[in-house]
N, C-alpha and C positions, 0 to 999 in steps of 0.2 A: 166421784170425779170422773171415773172411767166412762160412765154413761154419758156424761156431759161432753167429754172429749170426743166420743164417738159421734154424738149428735153434731158437735161442732165440725167434725170432719165432713159430714154430709152437707151441712148447711153453710159453713163459712168458707171452706176451701175444698169443696167437693170435686173440684177439677182434678184432684188427685185420684178420685174415684176408687180409693182403696177401701177395703171392707173392714175397717176397724181392726186391723191386725196389730199385734203387740209392737212390732217395729215402728209402725206409723204412729202409734200412741206415744212411743218414746220420742219420735221426731217432733210431734206436737208439743210435748212437754219441753223439749229443748228450745223450740221456737217461742213458747210462752215465757220461758226463763230469759232468753236472749232479748226479747222485746219488752219485757216487764208487763206483758198483758196479764190481767187477772181473770180468773174464772168468772167473776162478777161482771166484768166488762163484756166478756164474750156472751154470757147469758143475756145481758141487757140488750145487746145488739140482736141476738137471735129472737128474743121475745118480742121485739119490735117488727118481726117479719123481715129482718135484714133490710129495713128501710131506715132512713134518717142518717144522721152524721156518724161517721166512724172516726174514732180518735186515731192519733198517729200510731199508738201501740197496735191497734187492730190492723191498720194498714200495713205496718211493718211485719206483723205476724203473717199476713197473706204473702208478703214478699219472701219471708224466710221459708215458709213451706214450699212455695213454688220454686225457689232457687234450689233447695235441698233435694227436690225431685227432678230437677233439670227442666222444669216447665218455664222458668224465667231465667234468661241468661243475658247478662249485661243490660238489664232493664228492658228486655224485649221478650215477648211471649215466644217460646219455642213450640210452635204449633205442631210440628212433627212429633216431638217427644210427648206432648199432651195427647195427641190422637193415638199414638202407640199405646199409651197407658189406658186410655178409655176403651179401645177396641178389645181389650182383654177383660173387661168387666161385664159379666153376664147381663146386668140390668141395662147396659148401654149398647150392646151389640146390635140390637134391632133398630137403633136410632142413629146409626153412624152417619147417615146422609145429612140428617138434620143437625147433628152435633158438628160435623165438619163445616157446614154452612155457618153455624154460630161461631166456631173457632176462627174461621176466615174473616168474619165480620169484625171480630174483636182483636185480631192479632197485632194491629198497628196502633193501638191506643197508647197515648202517652199522658202521664200525669206530671205534676210539678216536681216529683222526685221518684225514685224507684219504688218506694213504698206506696205512693199514690198511684203509680202506674199499675202495680200488681193489684191493688184494690179495684181500680177502675176496670181492669181487664176482667176480674172476677164478676163484678156487677154486670158488665156487658154479657158475659157468658151466662149468667143467671137470667138476664132479660131474654136471651136467645134460647133459653132452655137447654143449654149445652152442658149443664152441670146437674148433678143429682140433688134432690131436695128442692127443686125450683118449679115443680109442676105437680 
């Protein structure tokens, strides 16, 4: 399960851009438990190339991870906190101009609720290649 969770970190909520450290794995487990997201649901979404419909559990999982890292506050992307996290990740340092542009393009997205907002923000960041695992 650890390998799947690490892959999920990079693919589902890579905006955290952590490098599969034990604390983040624990955070992911907490969010999976809180949102009742199953590993099978996560794998199914990933195996689809992160395309297609995400269920509410997956959307709320994105929200949970983003909130626990300070990247989503009161249903809004905290662009500064996200950029602060990303600039400390070796794989992202050389791409900060492109990443900043993507974050700025996605920061005001709103969904039908906070879970939907978090997921839509992530998908926007993926589209702008502002997250790992998207290029």
